[in-house]
C-alpha positions in Angstrom: -32.9 -39.3 -8.0 -30.1 -38.0 -5.1 -28.1 -36.7 -8.5 -30.8 -34.7 -9.7 -31.4 -33.6 -6.6 -28.0 -32.3 -6.3 -27.6 -30.6 -9.5 -31.1 -29.1 -8.6 -29.6 -27.4 -5.4 -26.6 -26.2 -8.0 -28.7 -24.8 -9.9 -30.4 -23.2 -6.8 -27.6 -21.6 -5.7 -26.4 -20.5 -8.9 -29.4 -18.5 -9.7 -30.2 -17.5 -6.0 -26.3 -16.6 -4.2 -25.6 -13.5 -6.7 -29.1 -12.0 -5.9 -28.4 -12.2 -2.1 -25.9 -9.4 -1.7 -22.6 -11.1 -0.7 -20.1 -9.8 -2.4 -16.1 -9.5 -2.1 -14.4 -6.8 -0.6 -12.3 -4.5 -2.4 -12.6 -4.5 -6.2 -14.0 -0.6 -7.8 -11.3 1.7 -9.5 -9.0 4.1 -7.4 -10.8 7.7 -7.3 -14.0 6.3 -8.4 -13.5 5.9 -11.7 -9.7 5.5 -12.6 -8.6 2.8 -15.6 -5.4 3.5 -15.4 -2.7 5.0 -13.7 1.0 4.9 -14.0 2.8 5.2 -11.0 6.3 7.1 -10.7 9.0 5.7 -8.5 8.1 7.5 -4.7 10.8 10.8 -4.7 13.2 10.2 -1.7 14.0 12.7 0.5 15.7 10.1 2.8 18.9 8.4 3.3 17.4 5.3 3.2 18.6 4.1 -0.2 15.7 1.5 -1.4 13.0 3.4 0.4 11.6 5.1 -2.7 11.3 2.2 -4.8 9.7 0.2 -1.6 7.1 2.5 -1.8 6.3 2.6 -5.1 6.3 -1.2 -4.8 4.0 -1.6 -2.6 1.7 0.7 -3.8 1.5 -1.0 -7.4 1.3 -4.4 -5.8 -1.6 -2.8 -3.7 -3.7 -0.8 -6.8 -3.1 -4.3 -8.7 -4.4 -6.7 -5.6 -7.4 -4.4 -4.2 -8.7 -2.7 -7.7 -9.9 -2.6 -10.6 -7.5 -0.3 -11.9 -4.4 -1.0 -14.3 -0.7 0.1 -13.7 0.9 1.1 -17.2 3.7 3.0 -18.1 3.8 6.5 -17.8 3.0 7.1 -21.7 -0.1 5.2 -21.4 -2.4 7.1 -18.7 -3.7 10.6 -18.4 -3.8 9.7 -14.5 -0.4 9.7 -12.7 0.3 8.6 -8.7 3.4 10.6 -7.4 4.3 10.4 -4.6 7.1 11.9 -1.7 8.6 10.2 1.3 9.6 13.3 3.2 11.2 11.6 6.3 12.0 8.4 7.9 13.6 8.8 11.5 14.4 6.4 14.1 13.5 6.8 17.8 15.0 4.2 20.6 11.9 2.1 22.4 14.1 0.1 24.7 17.5 -0.4 26.0 19.0 -3.1 28.1 21.2 -0.9 29.1 22.1 2.6 28.7 24.4 2.3 26.3 22.6 -0.6 24.7 19.6 -0.4 22.5 16.8 -3.6 22.6 14.3 -1.9 19.9 14.3 1.0 17.8 10.8 2.8 16.1 10.9 3.5 12.7 8.5 6.1 11.4 8.3 7.6 8.2 5.8 10.7 6.4 5.0 10.4 2.8 2.8 13.0 0.3 1.2 11.1 -2.4 -0.8 12.8 -5.7 -3.2 11.8 -7.8 -3.0 13.9 -11.1 -5.7 14.0 -14.4 -5.0 15.2 -17.3 -3.2 18.5 -17.3 -2.0 17.9 -13.9 -5.1 18.3 -12.3 -4.9 17.2 -8.6 -8.1 14.6 -8.5 -6.6 13.5 -4.9 -3.5 13.8 -2.2 -2.9 13.3 0.9 0.2 14.7 2.9 1.9 14.3 6.2 1.2 10.7 6.0 2.7 8.6 8.7 3.2 5.4 9.8 5.3 3.4 12.5 7.3 0.1 13.1 9.3 -1.2 15.2 12.0 -3.8 14.8 14.6 -5.4 17.3 18.4 -4.6 17.1 20.9 -6.9 16.2 24.6 -7.0 17.9 25.3 -7.8 14.2 25.1 -4.8 12.0 24.3 -7.3 8.9 21.0 -8.4 11.0 20.6 -5.1 12.4 20.4 -3.6 8.5 17.9 -6.5 7.5 15.7 -5.6 10.2 15.6 -2.2 9.3 15.1 -2.5 6.3 12.4 -5.2 7.3 10.6 -2.8 9.1 10.9 0.1 6.3 9.5 -2.3 3.6 6.5 -3.2 6.8 5.9 0.8 6.8 5.5 0.7 2.9 2.9 -2.2 2.8 1.1 -0.3 5.3 0.9 3.4 4.2 -0.1 1.7 0.8 -2.9 -0.2 2.1 -4.4 2.8 4.0 -3.5 5.1 0.8 -5.5 2.7 -1.7 -8.3 2.4 1.4 -8.7 5.6 1.3 -8.7 6.4 -2.5 -11.5 4.0 -3.2 -13.3 4.9 -0.5 -13.1 8.5 -1.0 -12.3 9.8 2.1 
Protein backbone atom coordinates (compact mmCIF):
# COMPACT_ATOMS: atom_id res chain seq x y z
CA UNK A 1 0.00 0.00 0.00
CA UNK A 2 2.77 2.45 0.92
CA UNK A 3 4.63 1.59 -2.25
CA UNK A 4 1.64 2.27 -4.50
CA UNK A 5 0.97 5.55 -2.69
CA UNK A 6 4.58 6.60 -3.25
CA UNK A 7 4.29 5.80 -6.97
CA UNK A 8 1.03 7.73 -7.18
CA UNK A 9 2.77 10.79 -5.63
CA UNK A 10 5.65 10.52 -8.11
CA UNK A 11 3.23 10.31 -11.05
CA UNK A 12 1.24 13.30 -9.76
CA UNK A 13 4.41 15.36 -9.38
CA UNK A 14 5.46 14.48 -12.93
CA UNK A 15 2.08 15.51 -14.26
CA UNK A 16 1.53 18.64 -12.18
CA UNK A 17 5.18 19.81 -11.91
CA UNK A 18 5.65 21.08 -15.47
CA UNK A 19 2.43 23.09 -15.25
CA UNK A 20 3.40 25.06 -12.16
CA UNK A 21 5.48 27.63 -14.07
CA UNK A 22 8.80 26.70 -12.50
CA UNK A 23 11.76 26.56 -14.85
CA UNK A 24 15.49 26.98 -14.66
CA UNK A 25 16.92 30.40 -15.45
CA UNK A 26 18.95 30.83 -18.60
CA UNK A 27 18.64 28.83 -21.76
CA UNK A 28 17.27 30.12 -25.01
CA UNK A 29 19.30 31.52 -27.83
CA UNK A 30 21.46 34.63 -27.79
CA UNK A 31 19.81 37.59 -29.45
CA UNK A 32 16.41 35.89 -29.79
CA UNK A 33 17.08 33.33 -32.53
CA UNK A 34 20.81 32.81 -33.01
CA UNK A 35 21.12 29.00 -32.94
CA UNK A 36 24.75 28.82 -34.19
CA UNK A 37 27.49 31.39 -33.83
CA UNK A 38 31.22 31.61 -34.36
CA UNK A 39 33.35 33.59 -31.92
CA UNK A 40 36.50 35.23 -33.26
CA UNK A 41 39.48 35.78 -30.98
CA UNK A 42 39.14 39.25 -29.50
CA UNK A 43 41.37 41.85 -31.11
CA UNK A 44 43.73 42.94 -28.35
CA UNK A 45 44.82 46.59 -28.51
CA UNK A 46 46.60 46.34 -25.14
CA UNK A 47 49.98 45.21 -23.89
CA UNK A 48 48.40 42.33 -21.92
CA UNK A 49 49.47 39.45 -24.14
CA UNK A 50 46.88 36.82 -23.13
CA UNK A 51 43.88 39.12 -22.77
CA UNK A 52 42.40 38.39 -26.21
CA UNK A 53 42.40 34.66 -25.55
CA UNK A 54 40.99 35.08 -22.01
CA UNK A 55 38.07 37.25 -23.13
CA UNK A 56 37.30 34.94 -26.07
CA UNK A 57 37.42 31.76 -23.98
CA UNK A 58 35.20 33.22 -21.26
CA UNK A 59 32.64 34.36 -23.83
CA UNK A 60 32.56 30.90 -25.44
CA UNK A 61 32.26 29.28 -22.00
CA UNK A 62 29.38 31.57 -21.06
CA UNK A 63 27.49 30.96 -24.34
CA UNK A 64 27.92 27.21 -23.94
CA UNK A 65 26.94 27.15 -20.27
CA UNK A 66 24.02 29.59 -20.26
CA UNK A 67 22.37 29.43 -23.68
CA UNK A 68 21.10 26.95 -26.26
CA UNK A 69 23.27 28.59 -28.94
CA UNK A 70 25.97 26.32 -30.34
CA UNK A 71 29.46 27.76 -30.85
CA UNK A 72 30.90 26.57 -34.17
CA UNK A 73 33.92 27.27 -36.34
CA UNK A 74 34.03 30.38 -38.51
CA UNK A 75 33.02 28.61 -41.72
CA UNK A 76 29.99 26.90 -40.14
CA UNK A 77 27.95 29.92 -39.04
CA UNK A 78 26.32 32.90 -40.69
CA UNK A 79 26.42 34.78 -37.39
CA UNK A 80 29.65 35.89 -35.80
CA UNK A 81 30.72 37.56 -32.56
CA UNK A 82 33.80 39.76 -32.71
CA UNK A 83 35.33 41.77 -29.92
CA UNK A 84 38.02 44.34 -29.34
CA UNK A 85 39.78 44.94 -26.06
CA UNK A 86 40.32 48.66 -26.35
CA UNK A 87 42.21 49.20 -23.12
CA UNK A 88 43.40 47.61 -19.92
CA UNK A 89 44.78 50.03 -17.38
CA UNK A 90 46.12 49.75 -13.86
CA UNK A 91 45.82 52.20 -11.01
CA UNK A 92 46.93 52.23 -7.39
CA UNK A 93 44.22 51.60 -4.80
CA UNK A 94 46.27 51.51 -1.61
CA UNK A 95 49.80 51.92 -0.30
CA UNK A 96 51.64 50.92 2.84
CA UNK A 97 54.04 53.84 2.34
CA UNK A 98 54.74 56.44 -0.34
CA UNK A 99 56.84 53.90 -2.20
CA UNK A 100 55.08 50.58 -1.53
CA UNK A 101 51.86 49.78 -3.38
CA UNK A 102 49.74 47.08 -1.70
CA UNK A 103 46.69 46.95 -3.97
CA UNK A 104 46.00 47.86 -7.59
CA UNK A 105 42.88 48.06 -9.71
CA UNK A 106 42.57 46.76 -13.27
CA UNK A 107 40.14 48.55 -15.59
CA UNK A 108 39.22 47.05 -18.98
CA UNK A 109 37.16 48.45 -21.86
CA UNK A 110 35.83 46.24 -24.67
CA UNK A 111 33.61 46.49 -27.74
CA UNK A 112 31.55 43.48 -28.86
CA UNK A 113 29.58 43.03 -32.09
CA UNK A 114 27.23 40.25 -33.22
CA UNK A 115 26.83 40.23 -37.00
CA UNK A 116 24.54 38.26 -39.26
CA UNK A 117 24.60 37.35 -42.91
CA UNK A 118 26.30 39.96 -45.06
CA UNK A 119 27.89 41.59 -42.01
CA UNK A 120 24.62 43.15 -40.81
CA UNK A 121 24.98 44.22 -37.16
CA UNK A 122 22.41 42.36 -35.04
CA UNK A 123 23.65 43.51 -31.63
CA UNK A 124 26.57 45.55 -30.35
CA UNK A 125 27.97 47.28 -27.32
CA UNK A 126 30.78 49.82 -27.20
CA UNK A 127 32.95 50.86 -24.27
CA UNK A 128 31.75 48.01 -22.08
CA UNK A 129 33.86 48.21 -18.92
CA UNK A 130 34.70 46.24 -15.80
CA UNK A 131 37.12 46.55 -12.90
CA UNK A 132 38.86 44.20 -10.51
CA UNK A 133 41.36 44.77 -7.73
CA UNK A 134 44.32 42.61 -6.77
CA UNK A 135 46.96 42.49 -4.06
CA UNK A 136 50.45 43.52 -5.08
CA UNK A 137 53.15 41.01 -4.15
CA UNK A 138 56.82 41.61 -3.45
CA UNK A 139 57.62 38.71 -5.76
CA UNK A 140 57.39 39.70 -9.42
CA UNK A 141 56.21 36.17 -10.33
CA UNK A 142 53.40 36.27 -7.75
CA UNK A 143 52.51 39.84 -8.69
CA UNK A 144 52.21 38.87 -12.37
CA UNK A 145 50.03 35.89 -11.39
CA UNK A 146 47.76 38.14 -9.30
CA UNK A 147 47.49 40.62 -12.18
CA UNK A 148 46.68 37.82 -14.65
CA UNK A 149 44.01 36.44 -12.29
CA UNK A 150 42.43 39.91 -12.06
CA UNK A 151 42.32 40.22 -15.87
CA UNK A 152 40.79 36.73 -16.11
CA UNK A 153 38.11 37.68 -13.56
CA UNK A 154 37.29 40.77 -15.60
CA UNK A 155 36.99 38.60 -18.73
CA UNK A 156 34.61 36.27 -16.88
CA UNK A 157 32.49 39.15 -15.57
CA UNK A 158 32.34 40.85 -18.98
CA UNK A 159 31.27 37.58 -20.65
CA UNK A 160 28.50 37.05 -18.07
CA UNK A 161 27.15 40.56 -18.50
CA UNK A 162 27.35 40.48 -22.32
CA UNK A 163 25.48 37.19 -22.59
CA UNK A 164 22.91 38.44 -20.12
CA UNK A 165 22.34 41.52 -22.26
CA UNK A 166 22.25 39.54 -25.50
CA UNK A 167 19.71 37.04 -24.19
CA UNK A 168 17.55 39.71 -22.57
CA UNK A 169 17.85 41.97 -25.62
CA UNK A 170 18.53 45.14 -23.60
